[in-house]
N, C-alpha and C positions, 0 to 999 in steps of 0.2 A: 425325402426323408423317411428313411426307415427307424423305426425304435425296436431295441430289443430290451427288455429288462431284466441283467445283466434285478457224482455223481459216478473166495478162495481157500482156499483153504493154505496156512502158511506154517512151514513146518520147524522155522527157526527155534534154536531152545530159547524157553522162557523162565525166569525164576521170579516168584512172587516177591522176592525179597530186593532182588536188584532189578527195577523196573526196564522193560526193554525199550531200547531207544527207538525213535520212530526214525524211519528212512525219510532223506529228502523227498518234499511232497512238491507236485506240481500246482503251481499257483492258478486261481479258476480265472476263467474269462469265458463270455458266453454270448448266446446267440439267436433267437429267432427275431426275425427283424419286421418291422411294421412300416409298411410304405404310407407314404401321404405325400400328396402334389401341389400342396398348396401353403406354403410356409406360413401365411399369415394368418390361415383359418385353424391350423392343428389343433391348437391349443384348446380352441373354443370346441371341437369335436372329440377332445380326450374323453374316453371312458377308462376311469381306474375302479376296479374292484378291488381294491387294494386288500394284499393277503388273504382272499379267497380265490376265485379265478384268475383274479390279477397278480395276488400275490405269488399265485402258481408260476407267474413268468414276469410279474414285475418287478417285486422286490424283491428281485431275483437275485443279484449276484453280490458277491459279497467277498471280499478279502484284500487284506493289504498287502498290495506287491507293487513292485515298479513295472514301470512299461515292459522291461525285459525279463519279468516275472523275479526279481530278484531280492531285494530286504523287504521287511514290512513297514517301511517308513512309508514308501507311496502306494499307490493300489491299482492293482490291475481288477479288481473288482469290478464285477459289474452287478451289483446286488438289487435289486429292487424295484420297488413299486413305478414303475413308470407307466404312464399314459398310454394308452392305445388309442388309435386312430376309431371313433365309433361310427358303426353303421348304421343307418337310420333303417325304419321297417316299412317307411312307405316306398310302392313301386317306384314312383316317381323318380325319387331322390338316388334310388338304387340303380334306374336303368340311364341315370345321367349320370352316374358315376363315370370318372375317367378310367378308361381300358388300359391295361398294364404296357399296353404296346405305344399308348402315349406317353406314359411314365419313363417308358425307355426314351423316347426322342427328348423328353425334356432331359433325363441323365445326360445324355449325349451334347447337349446346347447350353448347359446349365455353365453361367460365366464365371470367373474366379472370383468375383465380388458377389455373387450371388450364393456363393460355396459358404464365403465367410458370414454374410447374413444370415444365411440358414445356421450356422452354430451360433451367432448373436441371438438368434430368435428363441432357440433350445434354453438358452441360459435364462434369457428374458423372462420364459412364461414358466418356468420350475426349479431354478437353482436355489437352496437352502444355503445361506451363509451362517454356519453352525460354529465358526472357529476364528476368522480373521477379522469379520465384522467389516470389512472393506465394501462390502456391495450394497450399491441403494440404486432406485430406479433411475434417479438423477444421474449418477455419473455413468450408469451404462448405456441410458440413453446418448449420452456423450461420444460413447465409443462408437456407437453405430453411425453417427454424423460423420466421424473419422472415417468410417469405413466406407462411406456413401461418396465422401469426396476424394478417396484415393482410387489410383488405377494400378491394377493388380495385374502384372503382365503375365505372370507365370502360375501356374498350378502349386509349384513347391511356395514360390511367395505368398500362396493364399493359406496353404497348412502354416507356414511358419508364423504369420500373422493370427491365425486361431490360436496356435500356441501359445502366444505372447496375450493372447486377449485373455485365455483361460487362466494361464499363471497369474495374470495382475488381480484374480479373487483371491488368492492366499489360500486356496482350498488344495490340498495336496492330493485329494483322490477327482478332482476333476481335471480332466486332461482329454488330450487329442489322440486319437488311433488313426496310424496310417492304415492306407487300405489294407496291405498286408497283416497288419496287427489286426485290424478288424476280423480279416478272413479267419485267423486262427480260433474265433469264437465258437465254432459251429459245435465243438462236442458239446456244447452245453443246450444242443437242441434237444428239449423235451421228448419229442416224440420219435426223433429217428427219421424223419421223412421231410424234415424242414418246414413244418408250420408251426404257426403260435395260435393256440386256441383260446377266445375268450367266452364268460358266459355274458351274453349281450339279453337285454328284457325284451320279450315278447308282449304282442298286444293284448293278449290274455293274462297277464300276470304273473306268467311264467319265465321261463328262461331257455334260450336257444344257444348252440355253440356255432360261431361264427371263426372265421379263418381270418385273423386281424393281424396276422404276422405270415410273410412269406419269403422263403429264400428264393430267388429269381434264379431260375437254372438247376434248383435244387430238385430231390426226386418227386415231390408233390407237384410242384410247379409243371416240370416235365410231363408228368402222366395226366395233367390237364386242370388241377386243381388251380383256382385263381381264387386272389383277396376279396373278401366279401363272401365266400360260399358258405354255405350253411352245412354243417357234418349230422348227416341223418343216421347214419350207421356203420359198424367197423366189422368186417367178416360177418357180416349178416345179423349181428346184435344192433338192436335198435339203442341209441345211444342218448335220446332226447330224453333230459330231465336227469342226466349225469353230469357231473363236475368235469371240469375242464382237465382236471390232475388225473380223473379215474379215467377219461377218454384217452388222454396221452399216455397212460399206462399201457391201456388196449393196443395202442398204435406201435409202441416198443415191440422188439422181438430181434433174435438174431440177425446180424449183418447180412445184407443180400437176400435176406428171404423178401417174401413179398405179402403186402397186407392189401385187402380189397375195402376200400372206403365209398360209401354213398353219400354225394353232396347235392345239394340245391344250389345252382348257380346264381347268386346275387339274391334277390327278394323274391323276384317273381320269374326266375328262369327256369329251366327245365331240370329234371333229376336225372344224375349220370353215376353209375358205378364203375370205379376208376380202379385200377391194380397200380399200386406203387411199390417199389424196390425199396427195402430199408437201407439206409447208408449209416448206421449209427458211428460216429468217430469216438464217443467216449470210452474209457475203460473203466473197469471195476474199479473202486477206491476201496473195496472191502479185502479185509485180512482176515481170517479168525481161526481158532484154535480152541482146544480143551483141555486145562490144565487141573492136575492133582495136586489136593494140598491135604493137611493134618492125616499123610501117611498113605495117602489115597482113598480117605473116607469122605472126602468133600469134592465135588468137581466145578471148576469155575469158568464160563465162557468168555475169553477174551478177544475182544474184538477191535480191531485197527481201523480207523476210518479215516482215510486220507485227505478227502475232499468231499464236497458236496456238488455233485454231477449228476446228471440224467440219470445214472444207475443207480445212485446213493440207496435209496429208501429201498427200491426192489432188493438188491442186492444185500442191504441190512436186514430185513426181513426173512431172508432164505436163510442167512447166517443164525440168526436168533433161535429160528424154528430146529435147525439141525442141531445147536448145541444144546438146547431144551431135551430133543428128543435124544440126547446123549446122555442126559442127567444133569446139567448145568444146574446148580443151586444158587450161584452168585454171578452178577456179571460185571466185567471191566470195559469199559467203553473208553478207547485211547483216542483222544483230538490233540494231542500233541502235534505241532508245526501244521496242524491244520487250519491253512489261513482263511478258510470259508469256500465260497462257491455260490450255488442255487440257494437262496434264502427259502423259497418254498421248501426245497428238498430238506431243509434243516427245519422247517415248521412240521413237514409230515412225518421227519424222525424223533422229534420231541414227543409226538401224538401216539409213537408205540408204547411210551413209559409213561403216560400222564393218565390219570381218570378223566371221565367226561365232564367238561365244565371247568376244568382247570386252566388257567390263564398261561399264555406261554409267552406272549410278548406284547408290547403297545409299539406304535408307529406314529411318530410326529411330522408334521412338514408344514410349509408356508401353506399350502393349498390345504383346504379341509379335508379335501378326499383324500389327502394322505394320514389321514389321522382316526386311527381303528385300532382295536385290541382283538386280539387272536386268542380262541380259546378252544380247549382239545373238543371234537365232538365225537368221540368214538372210546369204546371202551381200550386197555392197554393190551398189549400183546405179551410183554413181561410185568410180571410184580415182585420179582427177585430184588433184593438189594443190589445197587448199582454203586460202583466207584466210578468216576470220570476222571481221568488222567489228562491234565493241563499246563501248560507251560506258555512262557512268555511270546511263543509266535501261535496260539490257540486265539483264533480271532473271527470278527465278524459272525456269521452262520453259526459256527464253532460256538461262539459265546452266546448266542441266542440258545442254542441246544443245552449248554453247561448251566446257565442260569435259570432255564425252564425247569430242567431237572432238580436243580438246587434248591430254589426258591419253594417248590412244591414238594419239599423233602421226599424225593424220589431216590438222591444220590449226594454223594460226598464229594466233593471235588479235593483232589489231591496232585501236589506238584507245586508250579509258580504261579502268580499272578498273571492271568491272561493281559494279550496285547493291549485291547482295550479301543476296537474299532466297531464303534456301533451308529457309522453314518450309512445312509442308503444311497446306491447310485442307479442311474439307470442309464442304459446305453443306447446311443441313438447314431444310425447310421445314416451319413449325409451322401447326397446326391452322386457324388465321383466315387462311393465305395470306401472313404474313410469315414471316421466318426469320433465321436466325443461321448466322454464318460462323464455324468453331471451328478452331483449331489444334491438330492430331492428331498430327503427326509434323515431321520434317525429313529433308532428303535431302544426303548427302555426294557429293564427285567420285570419280572411279575411283581416283583416289590418296587416298583417303579425307579429303581436306580438306573444313573446314566451311566451305560458302559465307555462311551466315547471319551477316550483318554484318562479313563479311570482302572478300567479293566475289572476282573473277577478276583476277588481274594480267595486263593483256597482253604479248606477247612484243615487239611493237614499237609505237612510239608514232604513228609515220609510216609511210606504205605502203614495204613493203620491195621491192626487185626481185625477181622471179618466181626468177632463179637462187639468190637469199639464202633462197627459201622452201623451195625444193627442198633446198637443203644442210640448213638446219634440221631438217626433216622427218626426212632420212636422219640427221643426228646423233644424234634424239631414237630414231629405231628402233634404231640402234646399242645406245644406252645400255639401252634397253629390254630387247635381248635379251642384251646383256652382263651 
């Protein structure tokens, strides 16, 4: 089982009085996969640094959309703090780990019953029933007994059984992915070379970066990277002590260019320098332009963010810096019709606007390891007043960003009540290449409001004057301080 937890310049005319209509957005789906060859023990080995290195690729995906990326009633989101297989530091366990070749053999010989049981185990260990309240450990155990007594003749019937099993949970976001649907998630690869990095504690009280997710036959795997490898350097730069998000950014680059990474195989294996060709699938979700108001005396930076994919933060930083250089005094962040994507990208984008120490979001889940509070750890890139445009298709990671800026008095919200998708999903790949998306937690705003099913009410329905925006933010800060 592999788990992923699951990113220009625009010249169209724009008027501050008639808000620009967002074009239809692609809905998110995500990708790096974590391999585990022992269905019974994967949960015991789970390692989740939720919302840090893990949020980086765990609390990953978000976005309400249906299987075919249609309406915001179901979800193709893959958001989420998802557990990753932990790799132990002692050499004996590292050396005894089952090699990928063995995993490939298991992939080929896994029975139909085994595939269904694999999906059952994932739900049993991680599912959070936040809506229907149909799930109980007793009821779910009875389903497993039914599976074990059923002969499943074809893989198609196994997939149908998984669909029915997940549908019985009454959760619109927990669902089955066919192998074809699962394969389309690669555009959320945060590195561009097909690996998922996690920060793993070492024996000295520090952390090291391990490859805990690996796309089989992806660029890194083809070059010789293996699950469990420790990443030591990128293009000659020592990355020990850096976060997984920082190193993922170093690994990114133009499609088909090369990056050199130095890895240590396993816990006690040799160190090797490998050249990997990038294969970015993600396209920029950022469109921006400078607008003049007040008869050309004031400049406003307009940024449209279509989704939170692997390129979102990097391209947004570029847009914000260029708009500042061009003289932008105010900013508009358009999140309308943005159904979400990588939650970690949303977290990192919120940090661009917030002061150090300000809360971004909190997460809760069935397992204590999914309970965490995320705060900003950097200074803001932009301190100018911000308007965030939202509508009823602003969802998930978009709602995290909108509520973080709003509750910290950094922005006013303009438009319609948001969608109200506050659940967290992890995406797990099964051994036959199919997958399951499972709700494992939910998040709340800095003011501890439950977004799910409620959405966020905007401050204004129609575009306000900038003087009103400044006054609103000033009063908000006074209330917060008083």
